[in-house]
All heavy atoms as TSV, in Angstrom:
chain	resi	resn	atom	element	x	y	z
A	1	MET	N	N	76.426	120.934	162.555
A	1	MET	CA	C	76.657	121.413	161.204
A	1	MET	C	C	77.759	120.640	160.496
A	1	MET	O	O	77.802	120.646	159.241
A	1	MET	CB	C	77.034	122.905	161.232
A	1	MET	CG	C	75.946	123.874	161.094
A	1	MET	SD	S	74.897	123.678	159.738
A	1	MET	CE	C	74.645	125.315	159.256
A	2	THR	N	N	78.680	120.016	161.188
A	2	THR	CA	C	79.776	119.344	160.512
A	2	THR	C	C	79.280	118.137	159.703
A	2	THR	O	O	79.817	117.892	158.655
A	2	THR	CB	C	80.780	118.863	161.564
A	2	THR	OG1	O	80.159	118.047	162.545
A	2	THR	CG2	C	81.517	120.015	162.197
A	3	ARG	N	N	78.248	117.458	160.213
A	3	ARG	CA	C	77.727	116.300	159.432
A	3	ARG	C	C	77.106	116.827	158.133
A	3	ARG	O	O	77.304	116.235	157.084
A	3	ARG	CB	C	76.693	115.580	160.278
A	3	ARG	CG	C	76.124	114.385	159.550
A	3	ARG	CD	C	75.603	113.323	160.514
A	3	ARG	NE	N	74.891	112.296	159.862
A	3	ARG	CZ	C	75.427	111.161	159.441
A	3	ARG	NH1	N	76.681	110.948	159.686
A	3	ARG	NH2	N	74.704	110.277	158.851
A	4	LEU	N	N	76.401	117.921	158.199
A	4	LEU	CA	C	75.805	118.512	156.977
A	4	LEU	C	C	76.907	118.995	156.056
A	4	LEU	O	O	76.806	118.797	154.817
A	4	LEU	CB	C	74.855	119.662	157.395
A	4	LEU	CG	C	74.098	120.334	156.238
A	4	LEU	CD1	C	73.233	119.308	155.491
A	4	LEU	CD2	C	73.242	121.477	156.741
A	5	ASP	N	N	77.941	119.601	156.607
A	5	ASP	CA	C	79.064	120.055	155.758
A	5	ASP	C	C	79.752	118.861	155.083
A	5	ASP	O	O	80.147	118.968	153.917
A	5	ASP	CB	C	80.076	120.843	156.588
A	5	ASP	CG	C	79.564	122.186	157.043
A	5	ASP	OD1	O	78.644	122.733	156.368
A	5	ASP	OD2	O	80.051	122.729	158.044
A	6	ASP	N	N	79.901	117.795	155.823
A	6	ASP	CA	C	80.526	116.584	155.240
A	6	ASP	C	C	79.660	116.016	154.119
A	6	ASP	O	O	80.215	115.618	153.091
A	6	ASP	CB	C	80.722	115.506	156.325
A	6	ASP	CG	C	81.804	115.892	157.333
A	6	ASP	OD1	O	82.627	116.775	157.023
A	6	ASP	OD2	O	81.826	115.292	158.431
A	7	MET	N	N	78.372	116.029	154.286
A	7	MET	CA	C	77.512	115.487	153.237
A	7	MET	C	C	77.546	116.415	152.004
A	7	MET	O	O	77.583	115.881	150.865
A	7	MET	CB	C	76.095	115.426	153.755
A	7	MET	CG	C	75.853	114.290	154.743
A	7	MET	SD	S	74.209	114.282	155.533
A	7	MET	CE	C	73.159	114.127	154.130
A	8	ILE	N	N	77.593	117.706	152.189
A	8	ILE	CA	C	77.687	118.636	151.072
A	8	ILE	C	C	79.015	118.447	150.332
A	8	ILE	O	O	79.071	118.412	149.112
A	8	ILE	CB	C	77.484	120.085	151.564
A	8	ILE	CG1	C	76.054	120.303	152.040
A	8	ILE	CG2	C	77.864	121.069	150.450
A	8	ILE	CD1	C	75.848	121.624	152.675
A	9	LEU	N	N	80.091	118.326	151.106
A	9	LEU	CA	C	81.431	118.145	150.540
A	9	LEU	C	C	81.497	116.791	149.733
A	9	LEU	O	O	82.012	116.740	148.639
A	9	LEU	CB	C	82.507	118.167	151.617
A	9	LEU	CG	C	83.920	118.027	151.124
A	9	LEU	CD1	C	84.313	119.157	150.219
A	9	LEU	CD2	C	84.887	117.984	152.313
A	10	ALA	N	N	80.929	115.756	150.336
A	10	ALA	CA	C	80.907	114.426	149.626
A	10	ALA	C	C	80.095	114.510	148.343
A	10	ALA	O	O	80.503	113.978	147.296
A	10	ALA	CB	C	80.326	113.360	150.545
A	11	THR	N	N	78.980	115.205	148.345
A	11	THR	CA	C	78.128	115.353	147.175
A	11	THR	C	C	78.898	116.176	146.076
A	11	THR	O	O	78.894	115.825	144.900
A	11	THR	CB	C	76.825	116.036	147.518
A	11	THR	OG1	O	76.163	115.290	148.541
A	11	THR	CG2	C	75.899	116.161	146.325
A	12	LYS	N	N	79.604	117.177	146.523
A	12	LYS	CA	C	80.391	118.035	145.617
A	12	LYS	C	C	81.483	117.205	144.967
A	12	LYS	O	O	81.712	117.277	143.757
A	12	LYS	CB	C	80.994	119.201	146.353
A	12	LYS	CG	C	81.823	120.107	145.477
A	12	LYS	CD	C	82.437	121.235	146.234
A	12	LYS	CE	C	83.291	122.056	145.341
A	12	LYS	NZ	N	84.544	122.459	145.871
A	13	ILE	N	N	82.171	116.397	145.775
A	13	ILE	CA	C	83.255	115.543	145.223
A	13	ILE	C	C	82.706	114.496	144.260
A	13	ILE	O	O	83.283	114.283	143.189
A	13	ILE	CB	C	84.051	114.865	146.364
A	13	ILE	CG1	C	84.831	115.931	147.171
A	13	ILE	CG2	C	84.956	113.770	145.854
A	13	ILE	CD1	C	85.464	115.377	148.451
A	14	ARG	N	N	81.569	113.877	144.593
A	14	ARG	CA	C	80.951	112.918	143.661
A	14	ARG	C	C	80.550	113.596	142.357
A	14	ARG	O	O	80.691	113.030	141.298
A	14	ARG	CB	C	79.728	112.256	144.305
A	14	ARG	CG	C	80.079	111.106	145.211
A	14	ARG	CD	C	78.873	110.321	145.536
A	14	ARG	NE	N	77.848	111.065	146.331
A	14	ARG	CZ	C	77.749	110.965	147.653
A	14	ARG	NH1	N	78.530	110.124	148.339
A	14	ARG	NH2	N	76.887	111.722	148.267
A	15	GLY	N	N	80.012	114.784	142.445
A	15	GLY	CA	C	79.654	115.514	141.254
A	15	GLY	C	C	80.873	115.849	140.411
A	15	GLY	O	O	80.800	115.742	139.155
A	16	GLU	N	N	81.949	116.303	141.038
A	16	GLU	CA	C	83.151	116.597	140.282
A	16	GLU	C	C	83.714	115.331	139.593
A	16	GLU	O	O	84.178	115.426	138.446
A	16	GLU	CB	C	84.203	117.226	141.149
A	16	GLU	CG	C	83.866	118.639	141.594
A	16	GLU	CD	C	84.850	119.231	142.642
A	16	GLU	OE1	O	85.708	118.457	143.123
A	16	GLU	OE2	O	84.746	120.415	142.932
A	17	LYS	N	N	83.670	114.217	140.301
A	17	LYS	CA	C	84.170	112.978	139.712
A	17	LYS	C	C	83.279	112.548	138.520
A	17	LYS	O	O	83.796	112.104	137.495
A	17	LYS	CB	C	84.133	111.839	140.739
A	17	LYS	CG	C	85.307	111.834	141.671
A	17	LYS	CD	C	85.166	110.646	142.627
A	17	LYS	CE	C	86.493	110.092	142.985
A	17	LYS	NZ	N	86.368	108.957	143.894
A	18	ALA	N	N	81.966	112.722	138.668
A	18	ALA	CA	C	81.070	112.356	137.577
A	18	ALA	C	C	81.352	113.222	136.342
A	18	ALA	O	O	81.375	112.703	135.215
A	18	ALA	CB	C	79.631	112.490	138.013
A	19	VAL	N	N	81.535	114.476	136.526
A	19	VAL	CA	C	81.835	115.401	135.429
A	19	VAL	C	C	83.176	115.056	134.788
A	19	VAL	O	O	83.334	114.998	133.557
A	19	VAL	CB	C	81.817	116.887	135.866
A	19	VAL	CG1	C	82.393	117.826	134.796
A	19	VAL	CG2	C	80.398	117.308	136.255
A	20	ASP	N	N	84.176	114.743	135.601
A	20	ASP	CA	C	85.467	114.374	135.109
A	20	ASP	C	C	85.364	113.066	134.295
A	20	ASP	O	O	85.944	112.964	133.197
A	20	ASP	CB	C	86.434	114.175	136.288
A	20	ASP	CG	C	87.865	113.915	135.773
A	20	ASP	OD1	O	88.356	114.756	135.007
A	20	ASP	OD2	O	88.434	112.880	136.151
A	21	ARG	N	N	84.640	112.083	134.814
A	21	ARG	CA	C	84.445	110.868	134.078
A	21	ARG	C	C	83.742	111.097	132.743
A	21	ARG	O	O	84.040	110.441	131.710
A	21	ARG	CB	C	83.682	109.819	134.880
A	21	ARG	CG	C	84.606	108.935	135.733
A	21	ARG	CD	C	83.771	107.901	136.464
A	21	ARG	NE	N	83.152	108.652	137.541
A	21	ARG	CZ	C	82.139	108.261	138.244
A	21	ARG	NH1	N	81.554	107.096	137.986
A	21	ARG	NH2	N	81.627	108.982	139.209
A	22	PHE	N	N	82.742	111.940	132.769
A	22	PHE	CA	C	81.963	112.237	131.563
A	22	PHE	C	C	82.846	112.775	130.438
A	22	PHE	O	O	82.733	112.397	129.273
A	22	PHE	CB	C	80.825	113.163	131.867
A	22	PHE	CG	C	80.044	113.594	130.655
A	22	PHE	CD1	C	79.085	112.699	130.133
A	22	PHE	CD2	C	80.204	114.833	130.051
A	22	PHE	CE1	C	78.339	113.059	129.027
A	22	PHE	CE2	C	79.463	115.166	128.943
A	22	PHE	CZ	C	78.511	114.324	128.474
A	23	PHE	N	N	83.792	113.634	130.776
A	23	PHE	CA	C	84.605	114.263	129.766
A	23	PHE	C	C	85.861	113.498	129.399
A	23	PHE	O	O	86.468	113.702	128.329
A	23	PHE	CB	C	85.024	115.707	130.212
A	23	PHE	CG	C	83.896	116.680	130.112
A	23	PHE	CD1	C	83.330	117.255	131.232
A	23	PHE	CD2	C	83.380	117.053	128.873
A	23	PHE	CE1	C	82.294	118.182	131.124
A	23	PHE	CE2	C	82.361	117.953	128.757
A	23	PHE	CZ	C	81.820	118.480	129.869
A	24	HIS	N	N	86.322	112.578	130.299
A	24	HIS	CA	C	87.633	111.958	130.011
A	24	HIS	C	C	87.546	110.437	129.720
A	24	HIS	O	O	88.475	109.927	129.116
A	24	HIS	CB	C	88.580	112.186	131.219
A	24	HIS	CG	C	88.974	113.615	131.352
A	24	HIS	ND1	N	88.445	114.473	132.269
A	24	HIS	CD2	C	89.795	114.429	130.598
A	24	HIS	CE1	C	88.963	115.663	132.162
A	24	HIS	NE2	N	89.735	115.645	131.120
A	25	GLU	N	N	86.501	109.791	130.123
A	25	GLU	CA	C	86.406	108.350	129.830
A	25	GLU	C	C	85.687	108.176	128.479
A	25	GLU	O	O	84.735	108.836	128.211
A	25	GLU	CB	C	85.642	107.624	130.941
A	25	GLU	CG	C	86.454	107.499	132.175
A	25	GLU	CD	C	85.732	106.683	133.255
A	25	GLU	OE1	O	84.720	106.027	132.911
A	25	GLU	OE2	O	86.164	106.738	134.414
A	26	GLU	N	N	86.205	107.191	127.713
A	26	GLU	CA	C	85.563	106.893	126.413
A	26	GLU	C	C	84.680	105.719	126.536
A	26	GLU	O	O	84.978	104.759	127.249
A	26	GLU	CB	C	86.659	106.602	125.349
A	26	GLU	CG	C	87.473	107.796	124.981
A	26	GLU	CD	C	88.393	107.507	123.877
A	26	GLU	OE1	O	88.153	106.508	123.146
A	26	GLU	OE2	O	89.364	108.212	123.725
A	27	ASN	N	N	83.582	105.754	125.869
A	27	ASN	CA	C	82.627	104.619	125.820
A	27	ASN	C	C	82.953	103.748	124.646
A	27	ASN	O	O	83.604	104.219	123.658
A	27	ASN	CB	C	81.218	105.092	125.724
A	27	ASN	CG	C	80.763	105.826	126.987
A	27	ASN	OD1	O	81.368	105.641	128.045
A	27	ASN	ND2	N	79.783	106.665	126.874
A	28	GLY	N	N	82.512	102.561	124.592
A	28	GLY	CA	C	82.747	101.652	123.475
A	28	GLY	C	C	81.952	101.998	122.244
A	28	GLY	O	O	82.169	101.470	121.151
A	29	ASP	N	N	80.955	102.875	122.417
A	29	ASP	CA	C	80.074	103.237	121.273
A	29	ASP	C	C	80.823	103.872	120.114
A	29	ASP	O	O	80.584	103.591	118.957
A	29	ASP	CB	C	78.950	104.139	121.726
A	29	ASP	CG	C	77.989	103.460	122.700
A	29	ASP	OD1	O	77.987	102.191	122.649
A	29	ASP	OD2	O	77.296	104.133	123.393
A	30	THR	N	N	81.796	104.698	120.440
A	30	THR	CA	C	82.541	105.378	119.379
A	30	THR	C	C	83.373	104.413	118.589
A	30	THR	O	O	83.382	104.476	117.363
A	30	THR	CB	C	83.489	106.431	119.963
A	30	THR	OG1	O	83.448	106.451	121.375
A	30	THR	CG2	C	83.255	107.788	119.475
A	31	ASN	N	N	83.991	103.464	119.246
A	31	ASN	CA	C	84.769	102.440	118.525
A	31	ASN	C	C	83.809	101.549	117.692
A	31	ASN	O	O	84.195	101.160	116.583
A	31	ASN	CB	C	85.558	101.592	119.500
A	31	ASN	CG	C	86.644	102.422	120.202
A	31	ASN	OD1	O	87.135	103.417	119.612
A	31	ASN	ND2	N	87.025	102.051	121.388
A	32	PHE	N	N	82.654	101.255	118.197
A	32	PHE	CA	C	81.736	100.399	117.493
A	32	PHE	C	C	81.251	101.084	116.208
A	32	PHE	O	O	81.204	100.460	115.128
A	32	PHE	CB	C	80.542	100.065	118.381
A	32	PHE	CG	C	79.527	99.154	117.714
A	32	PHE	CD1	C	79.772	97.875	117.498
A	32	PHE	CD2	C	78.274	99.698	117.345
A	32	PHE	CE1	C	78.845	97.045	116.915
A	32	PHE	CE2	C	77.332	98.892	116.755
A	32	PHE	CZ	C	77.616	97.545	116.532
A	33	ILE	N	N	80.941	102.349	116.325
A	33	ILE	CA	C	80.464	103.114	115.142
A	33	ILE	C	C	81.640	103.212	114.136
A	33	ILE	O	O	81.409	103.100	112.931
A	33	ILE	CB	C	79.949	104.520	115.581
A	33	ILE	CG1	C	78.658	104.331	116.359
A	33	ILE	CG2	C	79.731	105.404	114.361
A	33	ILE	CD1	C	78.145	105.548	117.026
A	34	SER	N	N	82.818	103.469	114.619
A	34	SER	CA	C	83.965	103.526	113.694
A	34	SER	C	C	84.191	102.255	112.945
A	34	SER	O	O	84.458	102.235	111.735
A	34	SER	CB	C	85.242	103.861	114.450
A	34	SER	OG	O	85.125	105.107	115.089
A	35	MET	N	N	84.042	101.103	113.657
A	35	MET	CA	C	84.181	99.790	113.010
A	35	MET	C	C	83.090	99.604	111.963
A	35	MET	O	O	83.380	99.053	110.871
A	35	MET	CB	C	84.119	98.678	114.053
A	35	MET	CG	C	85.342	98.636	114.949
A	35	MET	SD	S	86.875	98.458	114.044
A	35	MET	CE	C	86.684	96.812	113.412
A	36	LEU	N	N	81.875	99.996	112.272
A	36	LEU	CA	C	80.770	99.848	111.272
A	36	LEU	C	C	81.087	100.663	110.007
A	36	LEU	O	O	80.874	100.192	108.893
A	36	LEU	CB	C	79.460	100.282	111.825
A	36	LEU	CG	C	78.848	99.340	112.864
A	36	LEU	CD1	C	77.521	99.882	113.374
A	36	LEU	CD2	C	78.596	98.000	112.186
A	37	ILE	N	N	81.620	101.863	110.179
A	37	ILE	CA	C	81.900	102.742	109.067
A	37	ILE	C	C	83.053	102.089	108.234
A	37	ILE	O	O	82.972	102.076	107.001
A	37	ILE	CB	C	82.263	104.154	109.518
A	37	ILE	CG1	C	81.025	104.841	110.044
A	37	ILE	CG2	C	82.890	104.940	108.395
A	37	ILE	CD1	C	81.293	106.148	110.752
A	38	LEU	N	N	84.084	101.572	108.909
A	38	LEU	CA	C	85.205	100.955	108.197
A	38	LEU	C	C	84.723	99.669	107.434
A	38	LEU	O	O	85.160	99.446	106.270
A	38	LEU	CB	C	86.297	100.568	109.169
A	38	LEU	CG	C	87.102	101.730	109.748
A	38	LEU	CD1	C	88.102	101.260	110.790
A	38	LEU	CD2	C	87.835	102.449	108.624
A	39	ILE	N	N	83.875	98.923	107.998
A	39	ILE	CA	C	83.324	97.733	107.326
A	39	ILE	C	C	82.555	98.149	106.114
A	39	ILE	O	O	82.679	97.534	105.029
A	39	ILE	CB	C	82.493	96.899	108.273
A	39	ILE	CG1	C	83.428	96.214	109.283
A	39	ILE	CG2	C	81.680	95.857	107.538
A	39	ILE	CD1	C	82.664	95.539	110.448
A	40	ALA	N	N	81.707	99.166	106.216
A	40	ALA	CA	C	80.946	99.655	105.086
A	40	ALA	C	C	81.901	100.161	103.972
A	40	ALA	O	O	81.646	99.835	102.766
A	40	ALA	CB	C	80.006	100.776	105.501
A	41	VAL	N	N	82.901	100.874	104.326
A	41	VAL	CA	C	83.842	101.342	103.285
A	41	VAL	C	C	84.589	100.204	102.644
A	41	VAL	O	O	84.740	100.137	101.380
A	41	VAL	CB	C	84.865	102.342	103.911
A	41	VAL	CG1	C	86.048	102.628	103.008
A	41	VAL	CG2	C	84.169	103.617	104.291
A	42	ALA	N	N	84.974	99.161	103.404
A	42	ALA	CA	C	85.643	97.998	102.873
A	42	ALA	C	C	84.744	97.254	101.872
A	42	ALA	O	O	85.171	96.826	100.816
A	42	ALA	CB	C	86.138	97.077	103.998
A	43	VAL	N	N	83.480	97.095	102.253
A	43	VAL	CA	C	82.537	96.372	101.387
A	43	VAL	C	C	82.322	97.178	100.062
A	43	VAL	O	O	82.339	96.586	98.986
A	43	VAL	CB	C	81.169	96.127	102.101
A	43	VAL	CG1	C	80.106	95.695	101.137
A	43	VAL	CG2	C	81.345	95.109	103.212
A	44	PHE	N	N	82.215	98.451	100.208
A	44	PHE	CA	C	82.038	99.322	99.008
A	44	PHE	C	C	83.265	99.183	98.086
A	44	PHE	O	O	83.115	99.050	96.863
A	44	PHE	CB	C	81.825	100.794	99.405
A	44	PHE	CG	C	81.789	101.717	98.269
A	44	PHE	CD1	C	80.717	101.760	97.392
A	44	PHE	CD2	C	82.877	102.535	98.008
A	44	PHE	CE1	C	80.707	102.610	96.305
A	44	PHE	CE2	C	82.906	103.411	96.918
A	44	PHE	CZ	C	81.775	103.441	96.054
A	45	LEU	N	N	84.438	99.323	98.699
A	45	LEU	CA	C	85.667	99.222	97.897
A	45	LEU	C	C	85.844	97.846	97.222
A	45	LEU	O	O	86.256	97.753	96.060
A	45	LEU	CB	C	86.926	99.557	98.683
A	45	LEU	CG	C	87.062	101.042	99.103
A	45	LEU	CD1	C	88.256	101.183	99.999
A	45	LEU	CD2	C	87.220	101.898	97.868
A	46	ALA	N	N	85.518	96.793	97.959
A	46	ALA	CA	C	85.584	95.444	97.439
A	46	ALA	C	C	84.657	95.285	96.202
A	46	ALA	O	O	85.047	94.732	95.206
A	46	ALA	CB	C	85.248	94.419	98.482
A	47	SER	N	N	83.459	95.772	96.356
A	47	SER	CA	C	82.526	95.627	95.243
A	47	SER	C	C	82.941	96.490	94.047
A	47	SER	O	O	82.816	96.087	92.874
A	47	SER	CB	C	81.092	96.030	95.628
A	47	SER	OG	O	80.987	97.368	95.988
A	48	ALA	N	N	83.512	97.668	94.311
A	48	ALA	CA	C	83.960	98.545	93.227
A	48	ALA	C	C	85.154	97.874	92.502
A	48	ALA	O	O	85.223	97.831	91.255
A	48	ALA	CB	C	84.384	99.882	93.751
A	49	PHE	N	N	86.100	97.329	93.256
A	49	PHE	CA	C	87.275	96.700	92.648
A	49	PHE	C	C	86.871	95.407	91.937
A	49	PHE	O	O	87.469	95.066	90.909
A	49	PHE	CB	C	88.386	96.426	93.665
A	49	PHE	CG	C	89.159	97.606	94.056
A	49	PHE	CD1	C	89.333	97.973	95.335
A	49	PHE	CD2	C	89.743	98.386	93.077
A	49	PHE	CE1	C	90.035	99.075	95.737
A	49	PHE	CE2	C	90.505	99.523	93.417
A	49	PHE	CZ	C	90.665	99.850	94.733
A	50	LYS	N	N	85.858	94.730	92.425
A	50	LYS	CA	C	85.390	93.517	91.748
A	50	LYS	C	C	84.845	93.828	90.388
A	50	LYS	O	O	85.197	93.221	89.376
A	50	LYS	CB	C	84.361	92.816	92.600
A	50	LYS	CG	C	83.909	91.484	92.031
A	50	LYS	CD	C	82.949	90.793	92.972
A	50	LYS	CE	C	82.457	89.497	92.355
A	50	LYS	NZ	N	81.496	88.789	93.174
A	51	THR	N	N	84.063	94.910	90.296
A	51	THR	CA	C	83.505	95.333	89.006
A	51	THR	C	C	84.581	95.805	88.105
A	51	THR	O	O	84.651	95.436	86.933
A	51	THR	CB	C	82.455	96.459	89.264
A	51	THR	OG1	O	81.477	96.012	90.202
A	51	THR	CG2	C	81.803	96.872	87.939
A	52	VAL	N	N	85.468	96.691	88.618
A	52	VAL	CA	C	86.550	97.231	87.744
A	52	VAL	C	C	87.493	96.117	87.354
A	52	VAL	O	O	87.943	96.073	86.219
A	52	VAL	CB	C	87.258	98.355	88.555
A	52	VAL	CG1	C	88.549	98.799	87.798
A	52	VAL	CG2	C	86.351	99.554	88.737
A	53	GLY	N	N	87.800	95.238	88.310
A	53	GLY	CA	C	88.707	94.085	87.990
A	53	GLY	C	C	88.165	93.196	86.917
A	53	GLY	O	O	88.900	92.720	86.029
A	54	LYS	N	N	86.862	92.949	86.958
A	54	LYS	CA	C	86.265	92.101	85.921
A	54	LYS	C	C	86.373	92.821	84.565
A	54	LYS	O	O	86.714	92.118	83.559
A	54	LYS	CB	C	84.762	91.868	86.259
A	54	LYS	CG	C	84.125	90.848	85.337
A	54	LYS	CD	C	82.640	90.705	85.645
A	54	LYS	CE	C	82.454	89.990	86.927
A	54	LYS	NZ	N	81.015	89.699	87.235
A	55	ASN	N	N	86.128	94.051	84.522
A	55	ASN	CA	C	86.244	94.818	83.235
A	55	ASN	C	C	87.652	94.807	82.737
A	55	ASN	O	O	87.915	94.673	81.516
A	55	ASN	CB	C	85.737	96.245	83.410
A	55	ASN	CG	C	84.266	96.318	83.674
A	55	ASN	OD1	O	83.559	95.383	83.364
A	55	ASN	ND2	N	83.798	97.420	84.221
A	56	ILE	N	N	88.601	94.994	83.647
A	56	ILE	CA	C	90.002	95.010	83.251
A	56	ILE	C	C	90.455	93.617	82.707
A	56	ILE	O	O	91.136	93.527	81.679
A	56	ILE	CB	C	90.930	95.438	84.421
A	56	ILE	CG1	C	90.697	96.947	84.686
A	56	ILE	CG2	C	92.366	95.166	84.130
A	56	ILE	CD1	C	91.426	97.471	85.867
A	57	LEU	N	N	90.032	92.566	83.395
A	57	LEU	CA	C	90.347	91.213	82.924
A	57	LEU	C	C	89.769	90.929	81.553
A	57	LEU	O	O	90.432	90.302	80.708
A	57	LEU	CB	C	89.907	90.164	83.960
A	57	LEU	CG	C	90.745	90.044	85.224
A	57	LEU	CD1	C	90.122	89.057	86.174
A	57	LEU	CD2	C	92.169	89.614	84.850
A	58	GLU	N	N	88.521	91.368	81.345
A	58	GLU	CA	C	87.924	91.156	79.996
A	58	GLU	C	C	88.669	91.951	78.934
A	58	GLU	O	O	88.949	91.448	77.832
A	58	GLU	CB	C	86.478	91.602	80.033
A	58	GLU	CG	C	85.564	90.672	80.829
A	58	GLU	CD	C	84.135	91.205	80.953
A	58	GLU	OE1	O	83.838	92.262	80.348
A	58	GLU	OE2	O	83.359	90.555	81.606
A	59	LEU	N	N	89.067	93.173	79.262
A	59	LEU	CA	C	89.840	94.001	78.286
A	59	LEU	C	C	91.200	93.386	77.995
A	59	LEU	O	O	91.598	93.273	76.832
A	59	LEU	CB	C	89.991	95.415	78.844
A	59	LEU	CG	C	90.753	96.380	77.977
A	59	LEU	CD1	C	89.963	96.640	76.720
A	59	LEU	CD2	C	90.994	97.699	78.728
A	60	VAL	N	N	91.888	92.921	79.028
A	60	VAL	CA	C	93.177	92.298	78.821
A	60	VAL	C	C	93.006	91.002	78.024
A	60	VAL	O	O	93.832	90.691	77.101
A	60	VAL	CB	C	93.913	92.036	80.170
A	60	VAL	CG1	C	95.114	91.137	80.004
A	60	VAL	CG2	C	94.302	93.334	80.849
A	61	GLY	N	N	92.009	90.215	78.349
A	61	GLY	CA	C	91.719	88.997	77.580
A	61	GLY	C	C	91.502	89.281	76.109
A	61	GLY	O	O	91.988	88.533	75.235
A	62	GLN	N	N	90.743	90.309	75.808
A	62	GLN	CA	C	90.484	90.697	74.376
A	62	GLN	C	C	91.786	91.078	73.703
A	62	GLN	O	O	92.021	90.711	72.558
A	62	GLN	CB	C	89.458	91.800	74.321
A	62	GLN	CG	C	88.052	91.401	74.708
A	62	GLN	CD	C	87.141	92.591	74.803
A	62	GLN	OE1	O	87.507	93.725	74.625
A	62	GLN	NE2	N	85.835	92.313	75.079
A	63	LYS	N	N	92.601	91.906	74.417
A	63	LYS	CA	C	93.846	92.363	73.795
A	63	LYS	C	C	94.784	91.188	73.541
A	63	LYS	O	O	95.428	91.146	72.510
A	63	LYS	CB	C	94.524	93.390	74.756
A	63	LYS	CG	C	93.712	94.639	74.946
A	63	LYS	CD	C	94.474	95.813	74.433
A	63	LYS	CE	C	93.610	97.020	74.749
A	63	LYS	NZ	N	93.799	98.050	73.775
A	64	VAL	N	N	94.854	90.244	74.500
A	64	VAL	CA	C	95.728	89.093	74.339
A	64	VAL	C	C	95.237	88.232	73.166
A	64	VAL	O	O	96.030	87.765	72.293
A	64	VAL	CB	C	95.812	88.267	75.645
A	64	VAL	CG1	C	96.471	86.881	75.394
A	64	VAL	CG2	C	96.568	88.985	76.689
A	65	THR	N	N	93.948	88.019	73.076
A	65	THR	CA	C	93.351	87.226	71.952
A	65	THR	C	C	93.627	87.938	70.640
A	65	THR	O	O	94.025	87.272	69.683
A	65	THR	CB	C	91.851	87.087	72.183
A	65	THR	OG1	O	91.599	86.502	73.467
A	65	THR	CG2	C	91.230	86.233	71.111
A	66	THR	N	N	93.472	89.240	70.599
A	66	THR	CA	C	93.723	90.008	69.383
A	66	THR	C	C	95.218	89.917	68.970
A	66	THR	O	O	95.577	89.684	67.842
A	66	THR	CB	C	93.359	91.462	69.542
A	66	THR	OG1	O	91.961	91.543	69.971
A	66	THR	CG2	C	93.543	92.277	68.269
A	67	PHE	N	N	96.072	89.984	69.988
A	67	PHE	CA	C	97.553	89.915	69.751
A	67	PHE	C	C	97.903	88.512	69.215
A	67	PHE	O	O	98.669	88.383	68.239
A	67	PHE	CB	C	98.307	90.233	71.003
A	67	PHE	CG	C	99.821	90.063	70.875
A	67	PHE	CD1	C	100.532	91.002	70.194
A	67	PHE	CD2	C	100.414	88.995	71.440
A	67	PHE	CE1	C	101.913	90.862	70.045
A	67	PHE	CE2	C	101.823	88.806	71.315
A	67	PHE	CZ	C	102.535	89.775	70.627
A	68	ILE	N	N	97.376	87.492	69.844
A	68	ILE	CA	C	97.692	86.113	69.402
A	68	ILE	C	C	97.173	85.851	68.005
A	68	ILE	O	O	97.865	85.281	67.183
A	68	ILE	CB	C	97.118	85.094	70.402
A	68	ILE	CG1	C	97.887	85.191	71.764
A	68	ILE	CG2	C	97.168	83.693	69.854
A	68	ILE	CD1	C	97.309	84.366	72.846
A	69	ASN	N	N	95.939	86.310	67.723
A	69	ASN	CA	C	95.374	86.148	66.385
A	69	ASN	C	C	96.137	86.906	65.318
A	69	ASN	O	O	96.313	86.423	64.174
A	69	ASN	CB	C	93.902	86.552	66.380
A	69	ASN	CG	C	92.988	85.597	67.130
A	69	ASN	OD1	O	93.351	84.440	67.320
A	69	ASN	ND2	N	91.854	86.102	67.555
A	70	SER	N	N	96.637	88.095	65.683
A	70	SER	CA	C	97.413	88.867	64.683
A	70	SER	C	C	98.833	88.266	64.441
A	70	SER	O	O	99.306	88.376	63.344
A	70	SER	CB	C	97.498	90.367	65.152
A	70	SER	OG	O	98.335	90.439	66.277
A	71	THR	N	N	99.416	87.660	65.449
A	71	THR	CA	C	100.699	87.066	65.247
A	71	THR	C	C	100.629	85.697	64.585
A	71	THR	O	O	101.559	85.238	63.909
A	71	THR	CB	C	101.488	86.926	66.583
A	71	THR	OG1	O	100.681	86.146	67.484
A	71	THR	CG2	C	101.781	88.259	67.128
A	72	ALA	N	N	99.437	85.022	64.708
A	72	ALA	CA	C	99.325	83.711	64.057
A	72	ALA	C	C	99.140	83.851	62.546
A	72	ALA	O	O	99.450	82.938	61.814
A	72	ALA	CB	C	98.103	83.005	64.663
A	73	ASN	N	N	98.610	85.003	62.061
A	73	ASN	CA	C	98.401	85.169	60.651
A	73	ASN	C	C	99.600	85.602	59.957
A	73	ASN	O	O	100.486	85.879	59.636
A	73	ASN	CB	C	97.285	86.205	60.389
A	73	ASN	CG	C	95.931	85.658	60.872
A	73	ASN	OD1	O	95.728	84.490	60.859
A	73	ASN	ND2	N	95.074	86.565	61.281
């Protein structure tokens, strides 16, 4: 019976280790998904700022042109 008890004990220990690893070790998938989300947010913000920046530059250019024309007269 001792051999059978040893096998049962070894199986129990392996099971406990597997459960412990499952709950405490992190996989790379979470970091990969986080990186994809961050890249998507960065691309969205870049495109939004590019559009807003272009509008702001056009507005500032118009104001400067108007100011220069009004001071020249």
